[in-house]
TIPARO-886607 format. One record per residue (C-alpha): residue number from 1; x, y, z. Coordinates in pm, 1 decimal, padded with zeros to 6 digits. Layout:
BEGIN
+-----+----------+----------+----------+
|   k |        x |        y |        z |
+-----+----------+----------+----------+
| NUM |        X |        Y |        Z |
...
+-----+----------+----------+----------+
This chain:
BEGIN
+-----+----------+----------+----------+
|   k |        x |        y |        z |
+-----+----------+----------+----------+
|   1 | -04021.4 |  00936.0 |  09021.3 |
|   2 | -04131.3 |  00751.5 |  08720.7 |
|   3 | -04059.2 |  01044.7 |  08493.0 |
|   4 | -03712.6 |  01083.9 |  08637.1 |
|   5 | -03635.7 |  00718.8 |  08564.0 |
|   6 | -03767.7 |  00751.6 |  08208.0 |
|   7 | -03558.3 |  01063.5 |  08143.7 |
|   8 | -03253.1 |  00896.1 |  08297.7 |
|   9 | -03295.6 |  00588.9 |  08071.8 |
|  10 | -03342.2 |  00808.2 |  07765.4 |
|  11 | -03021.0 |  00999.8 |  07844.9 |
|  12 | -02827.5 |  00675.6 |  07892.8 |
|  13 | -02967.5 |  00534.3 |  07569.1 |
|  14 | -02872.6 |  00849.8 |  07378.7 |
|  15 | -02520.4 |  00839.3 |  07516.5 |
|  16 | -02484.2 |  00474.5 |  07426.4 |
|  17 | -02613.5 |  00519.0 |  07068.8 |
|  18 | -02429.4 |  00845.7 |  07002.9 |
|  19 | -02096.3 |  00687.2 |  06897.4 |
|  20 | -02280.1 |  00452.1 |  06661.6 |
|  21 | -02457.1 |  00739.7 |  06490.4 |
|  22 | -02144.5 |  00957.1 |  06473.4 |
|  23 | -01931.8 |  00701.1 |  06284.9 |
|  24 | -01983.4 |  00693.4 |  05910.3 |
|  25 | -02065.0 |  00353.0 |  05772.7 |
|  26 | -01769.8 |  00156.7 |  05636.5 |
|  27 | -01736.7 |  00200.7 |  05262.8 |
|  28 | -01770.5 | -00122.8 |  05073.8 |
|  29 | -01435.0 | -00281.9 |  05025.5 |
|  30 | -01346.7 | -00369.0 |  04668.8 |
|  31 | -01321.1 | -00735.9 |  04586.2 |
|  32 | -01019.8 | -00890.9 |  04737.4 |
|  33 | -00732.4 | -00980.5 |  04502.1 |
|  34 | -00776.9 | -01346.0 |  04591.8 |
|  35 | -01133.0 | -01342.1 |  04462.2 |
|  36 | -01028.4 | -01174.2 |  04137.8 |
|  37 | -00750.6 | -01429.0 |  04087.6 |
|  38 | -00994.2 | -01714.3 |  04134.9 |
|  39 | -01238.0 | -01556.7 |  03889.8 |
|  40 | -00969.0 | -01510.7 |  03623.5 |
|  41 | -00853.0 | -01870.1 |  03672.2 |
|  42 | -01207.3 | -01999.0 |  03629.1 |
|  43 | -01251.5 | -01783.0 |  03319.8 |
|  44 | -00929.8 | -01927.3 |  03172.5 |
|  45 | -01042.6 | -02280.4 |  03252.6 |
|  46 | -01377.8 | -02219.8 |  03085.2 |
|  47 | -01204.2 | -02073.1 |  02779.2 |
|  48 | -00972.7 | -02374.8 |  02756.6 |
|  49 | -01267.1 | -02614.3 |  02782.4 |
|  50 | -01447.9 | -02432.7 |  02503.3 |
|  51 | -01138.1 | -02436.9 |  02283.1 |
|  52 | -01082.7 | -02806.8 |  02351.3 |
|  53 | -01444.7 | -02876.9 |  02264.7 |
|  54 | -01401.8 | -02679.7 |  01941.4 |
|  55 | -01090.7 | -02879.2 |  01851.2 |
|  56 | -01272.3 | -03206.4 |  01915.8 |
|  57 | -01574.9 | -03093.6 |  01715.2 |
|  58 | -01353.7 | -02991.5 |  01421.9 |
|  59 | -01179.4 | -03328.1 |  01434.3 |
|  60 | -01510.5 | -03514.5 |  01427.4 |
|  61 | -01644.9 | -03297.6 |  01147.2 |
|  62 | -01322.5 | -03341.0 |  00949.3 |
|  63 | -01341.2 | -03719.0 |  00983.9 |
|  64 | -01707.8 | -03718.1 |  00879.8 |
|  65 | -01622.4 | -03507.1 |  00574.5 |
|  66 | -01337.4 | -03737.0 |  00471.5 |
|  67 | -01546.4 | -04051.7 |  00512.7 |
|  68 | -01885.9 | -03946.4 |  00379.3 |
|  69 | -01877.1 | -03623.9 |  00180.5 |
|  70 | -01539.7 | -03618.5 |  00008.5 |
|  71 | -01582.6 | -03947.9 | -00183.4 |
|  72 | -01909.4 | -03822.1 | -00330.9 |
|  73 | -01779.8 | -03477.7 | -00418.6 |
|  74 | -01460.2 | -03613.9 | -00573.8 |
|  75 | -01656.7 | -03820.8 | -00824.7 |
|  76 | -01868.1 | -03518.1 | -00919.5 |
|  77 | -01566.6 | -03291.4 | -00959.0 |
|  78 | -01391.7 | -03551.4 | -01175.6 |
|  79 | -01704.2 | -03584.5 | -01388.5 |
|  80 | -01729.7 | -03206.2 | -01430.1 |
|  81 | -01360.2 | -03185.6 | -01520.9 |
|  82 | -01398.1 | -03461.8 | -01778.3 |
|  83 | -01702.8 | -03293.1 | -01933.9 |
|  84 | -01516.3 | -02961.2 | -01953.5 |
|  85 | -01214.1 | -03126.8 | -02114.8 |
|  86 | -01433.3 | -03314.7 | -02361.7 |
|  87 | -01623.6 | -03002.8 | -02464.2 |
|  88 | -01303.0 | -02801.6 | -02496.7 |
|  89 | -01142.6 | -03070.8 | -02715.1 |
|  90 | -01451.0 | -03084.0 | -02942.1 |
|  91 | -01456.8 | -02706.1 | -02966.1 |
|  92 | -01085.7 | -02688.6 | -03058.8 |
|  93 | -01119.6 | -02954.5 | -03329.6 |
|  94 | -01426.6 | -02778.1 | -03470.2 |
|  95 | -01246.8 | -02442.3 | -03480.2 |
|  96 | -00932.9 | -02597.0 | -03630.9 |
|  97 | -01132.5 | -02773.4 | -03904.5 |
|  98 | -01346.0 | -02466.1 | -03981.5 |
|  99 | -01130.8 | -02213.7 | -04161.3 |
| 100 | -01321.6 | -02096.7 | -04470.1 |
| 101 | -01047.5 | -01870.5 | -04599.4 |
| 102 | -00753.6 | -02097.8 | -04532.5 |
| 103 | -00554.1 | -02183.9 | -04845.0 |
| 104 | -00522.0 | -02549.5 | -04936.2 |
| 105 | -00176.5 | -02502.2 | -05084.4 |
| 106 |  00080.9 | -02272.2 | -04930.1 |
| 107 |  00118.9 | -02093.8 | -05271.6 |
| 108 | -00253.4 | -02018.6 | -05295.5 |
| 109 | -00365.4 | -01696.9 | -05136.1 |
| 110 | -00720.9 | -01621.6 | -05025.8 |
| 111 | -00898.3 | -01370.4 | -05249.9 |
| 112 | -00834.9 | -01011.6 | -05151.6 |
| 113 | -01131.7 | -00815.0 | -05163.3 |
+-----+----------+----------+----------+
């Protein structure tokens, strides 16, 4: 009798589990559109925050440059420009005064030779 009960339980168990084994597992559903929308919104928000931070950083750096660096560099660039102008003026006067073959009078001609 015991064997009959065991066989009967096994048959019932097989019949109960058969539909579960016959059905294929559900394929994974792709992400819902709502989730993708939320992800794109968060990505846009993060991008905007980064851009805003960049704008703020550029503003701070620009102010620092105008207050601390530009006054120093302006004096050096003016000095360099003045030195260049001074040297160029000296060079022009030297070249203008040094003409070995230039005639003193307009009638005099340099020797041809």
